N, C-alpha and C positions, 0 to 999 in steps of 0.2 A: 559645470557639473561638480557636485560635491560628493564626498564620501557617503553622505546620507542617502544619496540617490543610488548608490551601489550596495547598500547595506541589506542584503538578503539574509537576515539573521533571525534567531528565535524561532517562532512558529511560522514565519513567513514562507519558507520553502515548502512545507507540507500543504499550506493553504493555497499557495501559488499553483502547485501541481493539481490539487483537487478542484479548484474553482476557475483558474485562468487557463489551464491546459486546454480544455475543450472550447473555451470561448475565443482564445487568441492564438494559441500555439500549435494545436494538433493539426489543423488544416495545412499550415505552412510546413510542418514537419514532414507530412506525407509528400508534399510537393518537393521539398528540398532533397529528401532522401531519394526520391524517384528520379532526380536529375543526375545522380551519380552514375558515371559510366563504369558499371561493375565488370570486373574480370576476376578470374581465379587468383587467389593468393595476394589480394590487394593489401596495402598498408594504409590505413585510414586514420587520420587524426581529427578529432572533434575538439574545438576550443569553445570555451564558455558553454559547456554542455548543460548547465542548469540542473534540472531534476531528471534529465535523461529522456526528454520527450523525443528529440531527434535520434538519440542514441538507440532507442528501441527499434526504430524503423531502419536505421543503418545496419544494425545487427541482422535484421530480417532480410536485408538485401545481399549481405556478404556470405560467401561460402565458408566452410570450416577451416580452410587453409589461410584465410585472410586474418589480418590483425586490426582490431579496432581499439584505439587509445582514446579514452574520453577524459577531458580535463576541464577544470574550472578554477578560477581564482578563489572562489568562495567555498570554504570547506563544508559549511552547512548544506549548501546546495548539492555538493558532491556526495555527501553522506546520504542525503535523501535519495539521490539517483541510485546509488549503490544498493540501498535498502530495497528500493522498488524493483530493480532489475537483476540484482545478483552480479556475479562475475563470470558467468558462463559466456564465453566469446567476447568479453569486454575487459580491458585493463583500465583501471581508474588511477588518476594522478592529479594532484593539485598543481596548477601551473598558471603563470602569468602570460597572457597572450602577447605582451610586448617584450618578453624575455623567456622564450620557450626552452625548456631543459632537454632538447633533443639535438642530435647531430645533423649536420647539413645533409640534405637529400634523403631523409629518413622515411618519407611518406610519399605515396602516390596520389593522395587526395587530402585536402584539408577542408573541413566543413564547419560552418558556424551559423547558428540560428539566433538572430536578433541579439548578438553580442557586440557588434561593431560600434553601436551608439554609446556603449559604456566604456570603451577603451579610451584612456586618457590621452594616449598618443597614437592616433589612428595610422599615420604613415609608418610608424615603427612596427605596429601590429602587422601591417601589410608586408613590410620587409621581413619580419620573422616568418610569416606564412610562406613567403617566397623562398627563404633560406632553407626551411626544413623539407621543402618539396623536391622530389627528383625532377630531372629535366623532363618536360612534357606533362608533369603532374597538374592536377586541377584544383582550383580553389573555388568553393561555393559558399556564398553567404547571403543573408537577406537583411533588409532594414525596413522599418515602417515608413510609409509615405507620410506626408505632413498630416498633422492632427485634423485639419479641416476635411481631409479625405477619409477620415475614420469617425463617422458620426457617433457611434456608441461611445467612443472615448470623449468626444466633445460633451456629450450628455453627462458623463461622469464628472469631467472637469468642472463644468458649470454648476453641478449640484454641490460639489465640494466647496467651490468658491463662495456660494451663498452662505454656507455655514461658517467658513473661516474668515470671510470678509474680503478676500482677495484670491485670485487664481493660484492654485498650488504650483510650485516651480518644478515639481518632479517630471511633469509631462514634457518639459523642454528637452529632457535627455533622450528618451526613447523615440520621440517624434520630432526631433530637431536636427537630424543628420541624414536627410533624404535627397539632397541635391544630386541628381544623376551625373552631372558634369564634374562635381567635386569628387564623387566616388570614383569616376573614371580616372581623374588626374591622380588621386592618391594611389590607386592600384597600379596605374601605368608607370608612375614614378618609382615604384618599388621593383620594377623589372618584369612585370607580367605582360603578356600579349594576349591577343584574341579575347579582349575584354567585352563582355556584353552585360548591360544593365537593363533589365526587363521588368516592366510593371506587371504585377500579378494581383488579381482581385479574387478573393475567396470568401466563403461563408463560414463564420464562427457560430457556435451554439452554446446555450446554457440552459440548465433545467428550469431556472426561475430567476426573477428579478432579484430575489434575495441572494442567490448564488453569485450573481454579477456583483452585487454590493459587497459580499464577503470577499470575493476575489480581490477587489481593489483596496478595501479597507483592512483586510487581514492577510492578504497574500502578495502584497506589493510594498516596495519601499515608500510608496505614497503615504503609508501609515506613519512613517517617521516624521512627517510634517505636522501631525496633530496629536500623536499619542501622548506626548508630554503634557498635554492640556487636561488629561484625565479621561477615565473610562466613559464619563457622561458625554464628552465631546466625540469620542470614537463612536459611541452608539448613535449620536445625533447625525454624524456624517454618514454612517452606514444606512440609516433610515432615509436620509435625504437622497442618497444614490438609489436606493431601492425604489423610492417613490418616483424619481425622475425616469428610471428605466421602465417602470410599470406604465407610466403615462405615455411613453414613446413606443414601447415594444409589447406591452401587455405583461401579465404576471408570469407567463412561461407556458410551455417551452419558448425560448427566445432564439431567434436567428438574426444575425447582423452581418452586413457586408463589410469586409476588411480590405484595406489596400496597402500594398507593400512593393518593394523592389527586390529582385533577385539578381545578384551579381555573380558571374562566372568568369574565370580567367585561367590562362595557361602559363605555367612556369617555364 
């Protein structure tokens, strides 16, 4: 994984939230927040909060006496989230998941939506989650299943490859860390118990084939693999993705089956 694959900069955060949120992230945000064992006065930490897609649902689950700390390494994503959701019931802070700026045992739950795959040192991220959790606290996170189990993404990847002449490497990161046994080992070695890795299949949606194309070409670090070739190439890639999605799913509205894993563990 390269820094390019983690570069959610420029206009990417806004387009990510507008186009990819309903397509990829909203269904799993509802699922993940709904798994939280809510009680009064909880202290919840979200890591890799992105544009606040899960954050919004977590805030809706928690009572007014609870604390919700939302963090992300990428300041542009964090700024987008704060602008969308405000600071009512949410504290925002830039933070590295592999070196969290919080005291031991500070939280009752740690939640992370599709951030694990981007952590450069995954066992260290697991150790940090364990460290900041109080005894008996819960860790909830999800990861995408392999790309072959997410047909829409395969359609996008292949369309981009036809324009660029070779498959883009970006997809290796979000769809390359799905092995349930590896997940279990990394989490267990960090001191967690009661570990469960569960497959979850949900439906994502988009208003149109063009919105799908805009999401990937304008709202994802995938853009960084071809943006330096000029706007003509960016437009060509966008149109190729739009055409491929239209051929497979129609022009819209679009519904696509998504596959992921949800991991839960106890500190």
